[in-house]
Structure formats: structure tokens, C-alpha cells
C-alpha positions in Angstrom: 17.5 52.8 22.5 18.6 54.2 25.5 21.9 53.4 27.7 19.5 51.6 30.4 18.3 49.3 27.7 21.8 48.4 26.1 23.2 47.6 29.7 20.2 45.4 30.3 20.6 43.4 27.2 24.3 43.0 28.1 23.4 41.6 31.3 20.8 39.3 29.9 23.2 38.0 27.1 25.8 37.5 29.8 23.7 35.5 32.1 22.6 33.3 29.2 26.3 32.6 28.4 27.2 31.8 31.7 24.1 29.4 32.2 25.4 27.9 29.0 28.9 27.5 30.2 27.8 26.2 33.7 25.5 23.5 31.7 28.4 22.6 29.4 30.7 21.9 32.2 28.3 19.9 34.4 27.2 18.1 31.1 23.6 18.7 31.7 22.8 19.9 28.2 23.5 18.8 24.6 26.4 20.2 22.9 24.0 21.9 20.4 21.8 23.5 23.1 25.1 24.7 24.7 26.4 26.0 21.5 23.4 28.3 20.9 23.5 29.7 24.6 27.2 30.5 24.2 26.6 32.2 20.8 23.9 34.5 22.4 26.6 35.5 25.0 28.8 36.6 22.3 26.7 39.8 22.2 27.7 40.9 25.6 31.3 41.8 25.7 31.1 44.6 22.7 28.0 46.1 24.5 30.1 46.1 27.9 33.2 47.4 26.0 31.0 50.3 24.7 29.5 51.0 28.3 33.2 51.2 29.7 33.9 53.8 27.2 30.9 55.6 27.6 30.8 55.4 31.3 34.3 56.7 31.4 33.8 59.5 29.1 30.8 60.8 31.1 31.4 60.0 34.7 31.3 62.9 36.9 34.1 61.3 39.0 36.6 59.3 36.9 38.6 58.3 39.9 35.6 56.9 41.9 34.7 55.2 38.4 37.9 53.7 38.2 37.9 52.5 41.9 34.6 50.7 41.3 36.0 48.8 38.4 38.9 47.8 40.4 36.9 46.9 43.5 34.8 44.4 41.7 37.8 42.9 40.2 38.6 41.6 43.5 34.9 41.1 44.7 34.3 38.9 41.5 37.3 36.8 41.5 36.6 34.0 43.9 33.2 33.6 42.7 34.5 33.5 39.3 36.7 30.7 40.1 34.2 28.8 41.9 31.7 29.0 39.2 33.8 28.2 36.1 37.2 26.7 36.9 36.6 23.4 35.1 38.4 21.1 37.5 36.2 22.2 40.3 33.2 20.3 38.5 34.8 16.8 39.1 36.3 17.7 42.7 34.3 16.9 45.9 35.1 18.7 49.0 34.6 17.1 52.4 34.2 19.4 55.4 37.8 18.4 56.4 39.1 19.8 53.1 38.0 23.5 54.0 40.9 23.2 56.9 43.6 21.8 54.6 44.2 24.7 52.3 47.3 25.2 50.3 48.3 28.6 49.2 50.8 28.8 46.1 52.5 32.0 44.7 53.7 32.7 41.1 56.8 34.6 41.8 57.0 36.2 38.3 53.6 37.8 38.6 54.3 38.7 42.2 57.3 40.8 41.2 55.2 42.4 38.4 52.4 43.1 41.1 55.1 45.0 43.1 56.3 46.9 40.4 52.7 47.8 39.2 51.8 48.9 42.8 55.0 51.0 43.1 54.4 52.7 39.6 50.8 53.2 40.6 51.7 55.0 43.8 53.4 57.6 41.9 50.4 59.0 39.8 47.1 57.4 41.3 45.8 56.5 44.7 46.7 52.9 45.9 43.3 51.6 47.4 42.8 48.4 49.2 40.6 47.3 46.4 43.5 47.5 44.1 45.9 45.7 46.4 43.2 42.8 46.7 42.8 42.5 43.0 46.6 42.7 42.5 47.1 39.7 44.9 44.8 37.6 42.8 47.0 38.0 39.9 49.8 35.8 41.4 48.1 33.6 44.2 46.3 30.1 44.0 44.3 28.9 46.7 43.2 25.4 46.7 42.3 22.3 48.8 44.6 19.3 48.9 42.5 17.7 46.3 42.7 20.6 44.2 39.3 22.5 44.3 40.5 26.0 43.4 39.1 28.8 45.3 41.0 31.3 43.3 43.5 30.5 40.4 45.7 33.4 39.0 45.6 32.0 35.6 41.8 32.4 35.5 40.8 36.1 36.0 37.4 37.4 35.7 36.3 40.0 32.7 36.7 42.9 35.3 40.3 42.5 35.1 40.1 43.2 31.1 37.9 46.1 32.0 40.1 47.4 34.8 43.3 47.4 32.8 41.5 49.2 29.9 40.5 52.0 32.6 44.1 52.3 33.7 45.5 52.4 30.2 42.7 54.9 29.0 43.5 57.1 31.8 47.3 57.1 31.0 46.3 57.8 27.1 44.3 60.8 28.4 47.2 62.2 30.1 49.7 61.9 27.1 46.8 63.3 24.8 46.6 66.5 26.9 50.3 66.7 27.6 51.4 70.3 28.3 51.9 72.4 25.1 53.1 69.0 23.2 56.0 68.5 25.2 58.0 65.3 24.8 57.9 62.5 27.6 60.9 63.5 29.7 59.6 63.9 33.3 59.8 61.1 35.7 56.0 60.7 35.9 55.6 60.6 32.3 58.2 57.7 31.8 56.5 56.0 34.8 52.9 56.3 33.0 54.4 55.1 29.6 55.9 52.1 31.3 52.9 51.2 33.4 50.8 51.0 30.4 52.6 47.8 29.4 53.0 46.7 33.1 49.1 46.9 33.4 48.2 45.2 30.3 50.4 42.3 31.0 49.7 41.9 34.8 45.8 42.0 34.4 45.2 40.8 30.9 47.7 37.7 30.4 45.1 35.6 32.2 42.0 37.3 32.0 38.6 36.7 30.3 39.0 37.9 26.8 42.6 38.9 27.4 44.5 41.2 25.3 41.8 41.0 22.6 39.2 42.4 24.8 41.6 45.1 26.0 42.6 46.1 22.6 38.8 46.5 21.4 38.0 48.8 24.4 41.2 51.0 23.9 40.3 51.5 20.2 36.7 52.2 20.9 37.8 54.8 23.3 40.1 56.5 20.7 37.3 56.5 18.2 34.7 57.7 20.8 33.7 60.9 18.8 33.0 58.7 15.8 30.1 56.2 16.4 30.1 54.9 12.9 33.9 54.0 13.1 33.2 52.3 16.5 30.5 50.2 15.0 32.9 49.2 12.3 35.6 48.3 14.7 33.4 46.2 16.9 32.3 44.3 13.4 35.9 43.7 12.6 36.8 42.6 15.9 33.7 40.2 16.0 34.9 38.9 12.5 38.5 38.2 13.8 37.2 36.5 16.8 34.3 34.3 15.7 34.7 33.6 11.9 35.0 29.8 11.2 33.4 27.5 8.6 30.1 27.7 10.4 30.1 31.3 11.5 26.9 31.2 13.6 28.9 32.7 16.6 29.5 35.7 14.1 26.1 36.2 12.7 24.7 36.1 16.3 27.3 38.5 17.9 26.8 41.0 15.0 23.4 41.8 16.9 25.5 43.9 19.3 26.3 46.2 16.4 22.9 46.6 15.7 21.9 47.4 19.3 24.6 50.0 19.4 23.6 51.6 16.2 20.1 52.0 17.8 21.7 53.5 20.8 20.3 57.1 21.2 22.7 58.5 23.6 20.0 59.0 26.1 20.3 57.5 29.8 16.9 56.2 30.0 16.0 54.7 33.6 19.7 54.0 34.4 19.9 55.9 37.6 22.5 55.0 40.7 20.5 52.1 41.9 20.4 50.3 38.5 24.1 51.1 38.1 24.9 49.3 41.2 22.7 46.4 40.5 24.5 46.1 37.2 27.9 46.0 39.1 26.6 43.5 41.7 24.7 41.4 39.3 28.3 39.8 38.0 29.8 38.7 41.2 26.5 37.7 42.8 25.2 35.3 39.9 28.6 34.0 39.8 28.6 33.3 43.4 25.3 31.4 42.9 26.5 29.3 40.1 29.6 28.7 42.4 27.7 27.4 45.3 26.0 24.9 42.9 29.5 23.8 42.1 30.9 23.6 45.4 28.2 21.4 46.8 27.6 19.5 43.3 23.9 20.6 43.1 23.6 19.9 39.6 
């Protein structure tokens, strides 16, 4: 099974999961049917976590790879909130509401964002995409009747992926630190502190949160040991989804089988397909968001 096939399965599982969530929030399907759709969706995150590790490891330009992830953090946030912030399903917008927008700021996360951007400027380039993505961690934009266009307590999964990339980059730096020297330089200390700042800022309210972040980081540390990676995913899934009726767990373990069959080949995953994979996330969320916005369900 090629990298192309793994990515395609991950995208399909994610779409099924999001359709299940949409039909759940709009109450258009029975609880049982929604359950099975959401269960199939549990396959997606382990595959995306593996793809992130594999993509970072084999990227010809890690800086460009990191910037793409960051850009899609920002691009996806408003579509994600439009589509899945539960209160939006019960709030109707009149045309006049679009001109009565309230902006609220969480000052704790504002300060943390400033610290992150200052620390980031020491060792990495600060891009417009990064600034935009960071703004969404502390700002809420809503109508007067509480229809949320963006809500900082509800961040999309690219925030989890982006935090993982930033932390992995710093871990790589420490792994190859000059001749085993101790962490004493100013840049070294900044990088060490920034690992915790990044995790808290991007993952405290993100989809899969610290649990998803931890999975990606552990997979990266085990990247040269495929069986250990698969075992880690299986343990993570067990912790996440085991309950008295562990159907979520049983179906999610299909992701381990898929990755076991992965042959290390690229397949048809060219540049065009890669960009489709990136845009697929915000585009399908935006379509769902429009259905919610105009109550077309």
C-alpha cells in the first residue's frame, strides 16, 4: 500500500467522520447511524499523524513544509468554526447581523501569543500565515446573537499538526546539538521554553489537543522502528477509545492494519495530489459551514 493510498483513505475517513458530526449536530440522522459514521472517522487521525511524520522526514524543504501546515491552520479556522461550532446550528443570522460583529479577546492567550512570536523570531521566520494562525488562538468573532465565525476555544486539527511540527523541529535541533554540549546558549534556552509555549498555545483548545500532539511526537521519535510505531498507535487508540462497548476501538485499529500494509512507496502522490490533500480540509469544511450558515439542512 503506497503513501498515496494511505492519504486517500485518511481523507475519506475524515470526510465520513465530518458528515457524521454534521448530521449529528443538525439532528438529521439517528444516533446509531451517526455512531457508525463517527467510528469510521477514528481511522483518520493515526493515518494523518503517520503522514505528518513521514512528510517531515522526507521533505526536500522542511521550512516550506512547516509553512504550509501553518498557513492551513489559519485558512481552515473560520470554515472549521462555521461547520462545527454547535451553537451555530441553532442561531439564525439576518442580513443585518453581518454588520453587527463583536470581537472579544482572551488576554491570557494574547500574552502567550506575543511570547510565542517573540521566541519564534529568534530561531525561525515569522510569516503572515503564522501571525494569522496565532491571532485565532486568542480572538473570537461573533454576531450579536452569538453566531461564531471564529472561536479561540475551538481550534482545527491543523493546530495540533502545526504544534507537532514546531516541536519536532526543536527536538531535532537538540538531538544534533553540537558535540553533545549542554543547553547553555540563549537560543538553546529559547528553543527549550518554546516547546512548552507552542504546545500550550496551539493544543490547549485544538482538535485532539495534547493527546494528538503526544502521538505525533512519539511516532517521530520512533520513526526508524515501524513495529514500535504501530504498537504506539494501537496503545494510543486503546487509551482513547476503550469503553464497555469498544466499537470505536475495534474500527480505529483498522488504521494500524493500513499502516502495516504501507510499503514505503510514494505511489501517485505527486505535487497536485499533495495540494488537493491540503485544500480538501478547509474546502469541505467551508461547504458544510455554508450549509450551517444558511440553515440548508
